[in-house]
C-alpha positions as CSV (number, residue, x, y, z in Angstrom):
1,M,-53.2,-6.1,-91.8
2,A,-54.4,-2.6,-91.0
3,E,-57.2,-2.9,-93.6
4,E,-58.3,-6.3,-92.0
5,I,-58.4,-4.7,-88.5
6,K,-60.5,-1.8,-89.8
7,E,-62.9,-4.2,-91.6
8,V,-63.3,-6.2,-88.3
9,Q,-64.0,-3.0,-86.4
10,E,-66.6,-1.9,-89.0
11,L,-68.3,-5.3,-88.8
12,T,-68.3,-5.2,-85.0
13,Q,-69.9,-1.7,-85.1
14,Q,-72.5,-2.8,-87.5
15,E,-73.3,-5.8,-85.3
16,L,-73.6,-3.5,-82.2
17,S,-75.8,-1.1,-84.1
18,E,-78.1,-4.0,-85.1
19,Q,-78.3,-5.2,-81.5
20,N,-79.1,-1.6,-80.3
21,R,-81.9,-1.4,-82.9
22,I,-83.3,-4.7,-81.7
23,R,-83.3,-3.5,-78.1
24,R,-85.2,-0.3,-79.1
25,E,-87.8,-2.4,-81.0
26,K,-88.3,-4.5,-77.8
27,L,-88.9,-1.4,-75.8
28,A,-91.3,0.0,-78.4
29,Q,-93.3,-3.3,-78.3
30,M,-93.5,-3.3,-74.5
31,Q,-94.7,0.3,-74.5
32,E,-97.4,-0.6,-77.1
33,E,-98.5,-3.4,-74.7
34,G,-98.7,-1.0,-71.8
35,K,-95.6,-2.5,-70.1
36,D,-93.2,0.5,-70.3
37,P,-90.5,-0.2,-67.7
38,F,-89.7,3.5,-67.5
39,Q,-93.1,4.1,-66.0
40,I,-92.1,2.2,-62.9
41,V,-91.2,4.7,-60.2
42,K,-90.0,2.6,-57.3
43,Y,-89.1,-1.0,-56.2
44,D,-88.9,-2.0,-52.6
45,V,-85.5,-3.6,-52.2
46,T,-85.3,-5.5,-48.9
47,H,-81.8,-7.1,-49.2
48,H,-78.5,-6.8,-51.1
49,S,-76.4,-9.7,-52.3
50,E,-73.7,-9.6,-49.6
51,E,-76.3,-9.2,-46.9
52,I,-78.0,-12.4,-48.1
53,R,-74.7,-14.3,-48.2
54,A,-73.6,-13.1,-44.8
55,N,-77.0,-14.0,-43.2
56,Y,-77.9,-17.1,-45.1
57,D,-78.8,-19.2,-42.0
58,A,-81.3,-16.6,-40.9
59,L,-82.7,-16.0,-44.4
60,E,-82.9,-19.5,-45.8
61,G,-86.4,-20.1,-47.0
62,K,-87.5,-16.6,-46.4
63,D,-88.6,-14.1,-49.1
64,V,-86.4,-11.3,-50.1
65,C,-86.6,-8.6,-52.8
66,I,-83.4,-7.8,-54.7
67,A,-82.7,-5.6,-57.7
68,G,-79.8,-5.0,-60.0
69,R,-78.4,-5.3,-63.5
70,L,-78.8,-8.5,-65.4
71,M,-75.2,-9.7,-66.1
72,S,-75.7,-13.2,-67.4
73,K,-78.6,-15.6,-68.2
74,R,-78.7,-19.3,-68.9
75,I,-82.0,-20.4,-70.5
76,M,-82.8,-24.1,-70.0
77,G,-86.3,-24.7,-71.4
78,K,-88.9,-24.1,-68.7
79,A,-86.3,-22.9,-66.1
80,S,-83.3,-20.6,-66.2
81,F,-80.5,-19.2,-64.0
82,C,-79.4,-15.6,-64.1
83,N,-77.0,-13.3,-62.3
84,I,-77.9,-9.8,-61.3
85,Q,-75.4,-7.3,-60.0
86,D,-76.3,-4.9,-57.2
87,R,-74.1,-2.5,-55.2
88,D,-72.3,-5.4,-53.4
89,G,-71.8,-7.8,-56.3
90,L,-73.5,-10.7,-58.0
91,M,-76.4,-12.8,-56.8
92,Q,-77.7,-15.8,-58.7
93,S,-81.4,-16.4,-59.2
94,Y,-83.4,-19.4,-60.3
95,V,-86.3,-18.5,-62.6
96,S,-88.9,-21.0,-63.5
97,K,-92.0,-20.8,-65.7
98,N,-94.0,-22.8,-63.1
99,D,-93.2,-20.2,-60.4
100,I,-93.6,-16.8,-62.2
101,G,-96.1,-17.8,-64.9
102,E,-95.9,-18.5,-68.6
103,E,-96.4,-14.9,-69.7
104,D,-93.8,-13.4,-67.3
105,Y,-91.3,-16.2,-68.1
106,A,-91.6,-15.5,-71.8
107,A,-90.9,-11.8,-71.1
108,F,-88.0,-12.8,-68.9
109,K,-86.4,-14.8,-71.7
110,K,-86.4,-11.7,-73.9
111,Y,-84.6,-9.5,-71.4
112,D,-81.2,-8.4,-72.5
113,I,-77.9,-8.3,-70.6
114,G,-77.7,-4.9,-69.0
115,D,-81.4,-4.6,-68.2
116,I,-82.2,-3.7,-64.6
117,I,-84.6,-6.1,-63.0
118,G,-86.2,-6.7,-59.6
119,I,-86.6,-10.2,-58.2
120,K,-88.8,-11.4,-55.4
121,G,-88.3,-14.9,-54.0
122,F,-87.0,-17.1,-51.3
123,V,-83.4,-17.8,-50.4
124,F,-81.9,-21.2,-51.0
125,K,-78.8,-23.1,-52.0
126,T,-78.4,-24.9,-55.3
127,K,-77.2,-28.5,-55.5
128,T,-73.7,-27.1,-56.0
129,G,-74.0,-25.1,-52.8
130,E,-74.4,-21.6,-54.3
131,I,-76.6,-19.2,-52.3
132,S,-79.3,-18.1,-54.6
133,V,-82.8,-16.6,-54.8
134,H,-85.7,-18.8,-56.1
135,A,-87.8,-16.3,-58.0
136,K,-91.5,-15.9,-57.5
137,E,-91.7,-12.6,-59.4
138,V,-89.4,-10.9,-61.9
139,V,-90.0,-7.3,-62.9
140,L,-88.2,-5.2,-65.6
141,L,-87.3,-1.9,-64.0
142,S,-85.3,-0.3,-66.7
143,K,-84.4,-1.2,-70.3
144,S,-80.8,-1.0,-71.4
145,L,-80.5,0.2,-75.0
146,Q,-76.8,-0.1,-75.2
147,V,-74.8,-3.3,-75.4
148,L,-72.3,-3.9,-72.6
149,P,-68.8,-4.7,-73.7
150,E,-67.9,-8.3,-73.0
151,K,-64.3,-7.8,-72.2
152,F,-64.3,-4.1,-71.2
153,H,-60.9,-4.2,-69.4
154,G,-59.3,-5.7,-72.5
155,L,-60.2,-2.9,-74.8
156,K,-57.3,-1.3,-76.5
157,D,-58.6,2.2,-75.9
158,Q,-58.1,2.4,-72.2
159,E,-59.3,6.0,-72.2
160,L,-62.9,4.7,-72.7
161,R,-62.8,3.5,-69.1
162,Y,-62.3,7.2,-68.0
163,R,-64.7,8.7,-70.6
164,Q,-67.5,6.2,-69.8
165,R,-66.9,5.6,-66.1
166,Y,-70.5,4.4,-65.7
167,V,-69.7,1.4,-68.0
168,D,-66.3,0.8,-66.3
169,L,-68.1,0.6,-62.9
170,I,-70.7,-1.9,-64.3
171,V,-68.3,-4.4,-65.8
172,N,-65.0,-3.9,-63.9
173,P,-65.4,-4.9,-60.2
174,E,-61.8,-3.8,-59.5
175,S,-62.6,-0.2,-60.5
176,R,-65.7,-0.2,-58.3
177,D,-63.7,-1.5,-55.4
178,T,-61.1,1.3,-55.8
179,F,-63.8,3.9,-55.5
180,I,-65.4,2.3,-52.5
181,K,-61.9,2.3,-50.9
182,R,-61.5,6.0,-51.8
183,S,-64.7,6.8,-50.0
184,K,-63.5,4.8,-47.0
185,I,-60.1,6.5,-47.0
186,I,-61.7,10.0,-46.9
187,T,-64.1,8.9,-44.1
188,E,-61.1,7.6,-42.1
189,I,-59.2,10.8,-42.6
190,R,-62.2,12.7,-41.2
191,R,-62.6,10.3,-38.3
192,F,-58.9,10.6,-37.4
193,L,-58.8,14.4,-37.5
194,D,-62.2,14.8,-35.7
195,S,-60.7,12.6,-32.9
196,K,-57.8,15.0,-32.6
197,G,-60.1,17.9,-32.0
198,F,-60.0,19.4,-35.6
199,L,-63.0,21.3,-36.9
200,E,-64.0,20.7,-40.5
201,V,-64.8,23.9,-42.4
202,E,-65.5,25.1,-45.9
203,T,-63.8,28.0,-47.7
204,P,-64.5,29.7,-51.0
205,V,-63.7,28.0,-54.3
206,L,-63.9,31.3,-56.2
207,Q,-61.3,33.8,-55.0
208,T,-60.2,37.3,-56.0
209,I,-56.5,36.4,-55.4
210,P,-55.3,32.7,-55.8
211,G,-52.8,31.9,-53.1
212,G,-51.3,29.2,-50.9
213,A,-49.3,27.5,-53.7
214,S,-47.2,28.1,-56.7
215,A,-49.5,27.2,-59.6
216,R,-51.2,28.7,-62.6
217,P,-54.9,29.3,-61.8
218,F,-58.0,29.0,-63.9
219,I,-59.5,32.5,-64.5
220,T,-63.2,33.3,-64.7
221,H,-65.3,36.4,-64.7
222,H,-68.1,37.4,-62.3
223,N,-70.7,39.4,-64.4
224,T,-72.5,41.2,-61.6
225,L,-69.4,42.4,-59.8
226,D,-67.6,42.8,-63.2
227,I,-64.3,41.4,-61.8
228,D,-62.1,38.5,-62.7
229,M,-62.0,35.7,-60.2
230,Y,-59.9,32.5,-59.8
231,C,-60.7,28.9,-59.0
232,R,-58.6,28.3,-55.9
233,I,-55.3,26.6,-56.2
234,A,-55.0,25.7,-52.5
235,L,-56.9,25.9,-49.3
236,E,-54.2,27.6,-47.2
237,L,-54.8,31.3,-46.8
238,P,-58.5,31.2,-45.8
239,L,-57.8,28.4,-43.3
240,K,-55.0,30.4,-41.7
241,R,-57.3,33.4,-41.4
242,L,-59.5,31.1,-39.3
243,I,-56.5,30.4,-37.1
244,V,-56.1,34.1,-36.6
245,G,-59.8,34.2,-35.7
246,G,-59.3,31.7,-32.9
247,F,-60.1,28.3,-34.4
248,E,-57.1,26.5,-33.1
249,R,-57.5,23.3,-35.2
250,V,-59.2,23.4,-38.6
251,Y,-59.2,21.3,-41.8
252,E,-60.8,21.2,-45.1
253,I,-61.1,18.4,-47.8
254,G,-62.0,20.0,-51.1
255,R,-61.4,20.4,-54.8
256,V,-58.6,22.7,-56.0
257,F,-57.8,23.7,-59.6
258,R,-54.5,24.2,-61.3
259,N,-54.3,25.1,-65.0
260,E,-51.4,22.9,-65.7
261,G,-50.4,19.7,-67.5
262,I,-52.1,16.3,-67.3
263,S,-50.2,13.2,-66.5
264,V,-50.4,9.9,-64.5
265,R,-50.0,12.0,-61.4
266,H,-51.7,15.3,-62.3
267,N,-55.3,16.3,-63.1
268,P,-56.4,19.9,-63.5
269,E,-58.9,19.5,-60.6
270,F,-58.0,17.3,-57.7
271,T,-58.9,16.8,-54.0
272,L,-56.7,18.3,-51.4
273,M,-56.8,18.0,-47.6
274,E,-55.2,20.9,-45.6
275,L,-55.1,21.2,-41.8
276,Y,-53.8,23.9,-39.5
277,Q,-53.0,23.6,-35.8
278,A,-52.1,26.4,-33.5
279,Y,-49.2,26.2,-31.1
280,T,-47.2,23.5,-32.9
281,D,-44.6,23.4,-35.6
282,Y,-43.5,21.2,-38.5
283,N,-42.3,18.6,-36.1
284,G,-45.8,18.3,-34.8
285,M,-47.0,18.1,-38.5
286,M,-44.6,15.2,-39.1
287,D,-46.0,13.3,-36.2
288,I,-49.6,13.8,-37.2
289,T,-48.9,12.9,-40.9
290,E,-47.2,9.7,-39.9
291,E,-49.9,8.7,-37.5
292,M,-52.7,9.6,-40.0
293,F,-51.1,7.5,-42.9
294,R,-50.6,4.6,-40.5
295,T,-54.1,4.8,-39.0
296,V,-56.0,5.2,-42.3
297,A,-54.1,2.3,-43.9
298,Q,-54.8,0.0,-40.9
299,N,-58.5,0.9,-40.8
300,V,-59.2,0.7,-44.5
301,L,-56.9,-2.2,-45.5
302,G,-56.5,-4.0,-42.3
303,T,-52.7,-3.7,-42.4
304,T,-50.0,-1.1,-42.7
305,K,-48.0,-3.3,-45.1
306,I,-48.7,-2.4,-48.7
307,T,-47.1,-2.9,-52.1
308,Y,-46.7,-0.1,-54.6
309,G,-44.7,0.1,-57.8
310,G,-43.2,-3.3,-57.1
311,Y,-41.9,-2.2,-53.7
312,D,-42.9,-3.6,-50.3
313,L,-43.7,-0.8,-47.9
314,D,-44.7,-0.7,-44.2
315,L,-46.4,2.4,-43.0
316,G,-46.2,1.0,-39.5
317,Q,-42.5,1.6,-39.3
318,P,-41.1,5.1,-38.3
319,F,-40.7,7.4,-41.3
320,A,-37.2,8.5,-42.1
321,R,-36.3,12.2,-41.7
322,K,-33.6,13.9,-43.7
323,T,-32.7,17.5,-44.5
324,M,-32.7,18.5,-48.2
325,V,-29.0,19.4,-48.0
326,D,-28.1,15.9,-46.5
327,A,-30.3,14.1,-49.0
328,V,-28.6,15.9,-52.0
329,K,-25.2,15.2,-50.4
330,E,-26.0,11.5,-50.0
331,F,-27.0,11.1,-53.7
332,T,-24.6,13.5,-55.4
333,G,-21.7,14.1,-53.1
334,V,-22.4,17.9,-53.3
335,D,-22.7,19.6,-49.9
336,F,-24.7,22.8,-50.3
337,D,-23.7,23.9,-46.8
338,Q,-20.3,24.4,-48.3
339,V,-21.5,26.2,-51.4
340,K,-20.7,29.9,-50.9
341,D,-23.1,31.7,-53.2
342,T,-25.3,31.5,-56.3
343,E,-22.4,31.8,-58.7
344,E,-20.8,28.7,-57.2
345,A,-24.2,26.9,-57.2
346,K,-24.7,27.6,-60.9
347,A,-21.2,26.4,-61.7
348,L,-22.0,23.1,-59.9
349,A,-25.3,22.8,-61.8
350,K,-23.5,23.2,-65.1
351,E,-21.0,20.5,-64.0
352,K,-23.7,18.1,-63.1
353,G,-25.9,18.8,-66.1
354,V,-28.7,20.4,-64.1
355,E,-30.7,23.0,-66.1
356,F,-31.5,26.3,-64.5
357,E,-32.8,29.8,-65.3
358,D,-31.0,33.1,-64.9
359,R,-33.4,34.1,-62.1
360,H,-32.5,31.1,-60.0
361,V,-30.4,31.6,-56.9
362,K,-28.6,29.1,-54.6
363,G,-31.7,27.9,-52.9
364,D,-33.5,27.2,-56.2
365,I,-30.5,25.3,-57.5
366,L,-30.4,23.1,-54.4
367,N,-34.0,22.2,-55.0
368,L,-33.2,21.5,-58.7
369,F,-30.5,19.1,-57.6
370,F,-33.0,17.4,-55.2
371,E,-35.6,17.0,-58.0
372,E,-33.0,15.7,-60.4
373,F,-31.0,13.3,-58.3
374,V,-32.9,12.5,-55.1
375,E,-36.7,12.2,-55.4
376,K,-36.7,9.0,-57.5
377,N,-34.5,7.3,-54.9
378,L,-36.9,7.9,-51.9
379,I,-38.7,4.6,-51.8
380,Q,-39.6,4.0,-48.1
381,P,-41.6,6.8,-46.4
382,T,-39.2,9.7,-45.9
383,F,-39.7,13.3,-44.7
384,I,-37.4,15.7,-46.5
385,I,-37.1,18.7,-44.2
386,D,-35.6,22.2,-44.2
387,Y,-36.4,23.7,-47.6
388,P,-34.7,26.8,-49.0
389,V,-36.5,30.0,-48.3
390,E,-36.7,31.0,-52.0
391,I,-39.2,28.2,-52.7
392,S,-41.1,28.5,-49.5
393,P,-42.8,31.9,-49.5
394,L,-45.3,31.0,-46.7
395,T,-43.0,29.2,-44.3
396,K,-41.2,30.3,-41.1
397,R,-37.4,30.5,-41.3
398,K,-35.2,28.3,-39.2
399,P,-33.8,30.4,-36.4
400,D,-30.3,29.0,-36.7
401,K,-30.2,28.8,-40.5
402,P,-32.4,31.7,-41.8
403,E,-31.7,30.8,-45.5
404,F,-33.8,27.6,-44.8
405,T,-37.3,27.1,-43.6
406,E,-39.1,24.7,-41.3
407,R,-40.8,22.9,-44.1
408,F,-41.1,19.2,-45.1
409,E,-42.5,17.1,-47.9
410,L,-43.3,13.4,-47.5
411,F,-42.0,11.1,-50.3
412,I,-42.9,7.5,-50.9
413,V,-41.7,5.5,-54.0
414,G,-40.3,8.7,-55.5
415,R,-43.6,10.6,-55.2
416,E,-44.6,13.5,-53.0
417,Y,-47.6,12.8,-50.7
418,G,-47.6,15.7,-48.3
419,N,-46.3,19.3,-47.8
420,A,-46.1,21.0,-44.5
421,Y,-44.6,24.0,-42.7
422,S,-44.1,25.9,-39.5
423,E,-46.3,28.6,-40.8
424,L,-44.9,32.1,-41.3
425,N,-46.8,34.4,-38.9
426,D,-44.5,37.5,-39.2
427,P,-46.5,40.0,-41.3
428,I,-43.4,42.0,-42.2
429,D,-41.4,39.0,-43.4
430,Q,-44.5,37.7,-45.2
431,R,-44.9,41.0,-47.1
432,S,-41.3,40.9,-48.2
433,R,-41.8,37.3,-49.4
434,F,-44.9,38.3,-51.3
435,E,-43.0,41.2,-52.9
436,Y,-40.3,38.8,-54.0
437,Q,-43.0,36.5,-55.5
438,E,-44.5,39.6,-57.3
439,F,-41.0,40.3,-58.7
440,L,-40.9,36.7,-60.1
441,R,-44.4,37.2,-61.7
442,E,-43.2,40.4,-63.3
443,N,-40.3,38.5,-64.7
444,G,-42.3,35.7,-66.3
445,D,-43.1,33.3,-63.5
446,D,-46.9,33.0,-63.8
447,E,-47.0,30.4,-61.0
448,A,-45.6,32.8,-58.4
449,N,-47.8,34.1,-55.6
450,M,-49.7,37.4,-55.7
451,I,-49.7,39.8,-52.9
452,D,-52.8,39.2,-50.7
453,E,-53.3,42.4,-48.7
454,D,-56.2,41.1,-46.7
455,F,-54.1,38.1,-45.6
456,L,-51.3,40.4,-44.5
457,T,-53.8,42.4,-42.5
458,A,-55.0,39.2,-40.8
459,L,-51.4,38.4,-39.9
460,E,-51.0,41.9,-38.4
461,Y,-53.8,41.1,-36.0
462,G,-51.6,38.2,-34.8
463,M,-51.5,34.5,-35.7
464,P,-50.1,32.1,-33.1
465,P,-47.3,29.8,-33.9
466,T,-48.9,27.3,-36.3
467,G,-48.2,24.1,-38.1
468,G,-49.9,23.4,-41.4
469,L,-50.2,20.3,-43.7
470,G,-51.5,19.6,-47.1
471,V,-52.0,16.0,-48.5
472,G,-53.2,15.2,-52.0
473,I,-56.1,12.8,-51.5
474,D,-55.9,11.3,-55.0
475,R,-52.3,10.3,-54.6
476,F,-52.9,8.9,-51.2
477,V,-55.8,6.8,-52.7
478,M,-53.4,5.7,-55.5
479,L,-51.0,4.5,-52.9
480,L,-53.5,2.5,-50.8
481,T,-55.2,1.0,-53.9
482,E,-52.0,0.3,-55.9
483,S,-53.3,2.4,-58.8
484,V,-50.9,3.4,-61.6
485,S,-52.7,6.6,-62.8
486,I,-54.5,9.4,-61.0
487,R,-57.3,8.8,-63.5
488,D,-57.9,5.4,-61.9
489,V,-58.9,7.1,-58.6
490,I,-60.9,10.1,-59.9
491,L,-64.4,9.1,-61.0
492,F,-64.6,11.6,-63.8
493,P,-61.0,12.8,-64.8
494,T,-60.5,15.7,-67.1
495,M,-60.5,14.6,-70.7
496,K,-60.2,16.3,-74.0
497,P,-63.6,16.2,-75.9
498,I,-63.6,13.2,-78.2
499,N,-64.6,15.2,-81.2
500,E,-61.7,17.6,-81.0
């Protein structure tokens, strides 16, 4: 069976190679005849397919110029029908030898699926009621030298969709729709934040100290300065410097880079939105997160009711709020408020089969319990609040429970969609937290934070009480487009070279 499959694949490749050769011969002949399509520099498009359909009554009988990729063609002697695909979708055209002339019609019949053509003609309806363009002129604008796959979505090698996104977008309307929605989602986030008085800013991608998250950075070298630099792992610390400088509400949407694994939820470079607001706390961040998710869904999808992972969700309902301690107690029966110290926490971890490292203390083990037993059960939108201080180096402590911080993460269908704090603005406490992170780095944790002296200096000038929020844009898009993999919502995901 394996040999038969291989033989079929080899025959298919031979057939494709032959078709590609024929296309190149057609191009060479056109060039010899002085009809090189690549010499055409512009084409005046007056309308697109959806615009014609939406305004048929006004456009009936009037001339339009459309352009797009030839996706199908039915030759019927002296007249033919074809479908071209533009940015909005497909538009049918009727092409007749009597209308465009014998020479141009003969050329049209030789056009290949995938060629890009321009059509000038009048708008009409066929006998079956399909809105179409009756061609008066057909022009070849670009010759396709590669054969489009007939059933691209059914290919066994799904990675080809990610490696050749340009082909995916041509033949898979669902993929194109996903990325149109992605653009609209980001536009709506900006509109929402702008309406709240936030200022969009840009901060450096290359940094001398990567900070704002626990992650392994990409390292590069600046030749002129002769120093190592890092691709940013978060947007946080520069934005908080701006809060110090007096910008009370700021946000940034930008790429960040983490030198970590690849999975259906992780790509080494991804899009992050972070915002910071002076004179509020993590409760204010919960309010703005909930409102933003609800507003964006309503404006992009026309509803707050969505389906993801087989679950029905309603972003219009109030999001649940639970402390990490209460959530762990609910799903394991273990109450970490009653756990005296690290030794007892480690004993409980061994009892429950939770793996930990020697360096882990009570707060770390609480988080490990949460990750092991709780996350997967958080289906409806839920804010998990009050994280241990050990895993929250940039977060303000709770005044009544200083071993915990005013931090939350938003979970939906077992996945994290947002991370927010009451930002730590005490420079003395921040220094001690950085020093503990430095200790972790020295003991093998290469994701721990580095000490950022300039940021500490900024805090010493004084930062007002501030709330901060980070939302992974790619995961948010996955949620609103019901996409399974992060690769489905990133136009050009990171891929291993095919020849390695």
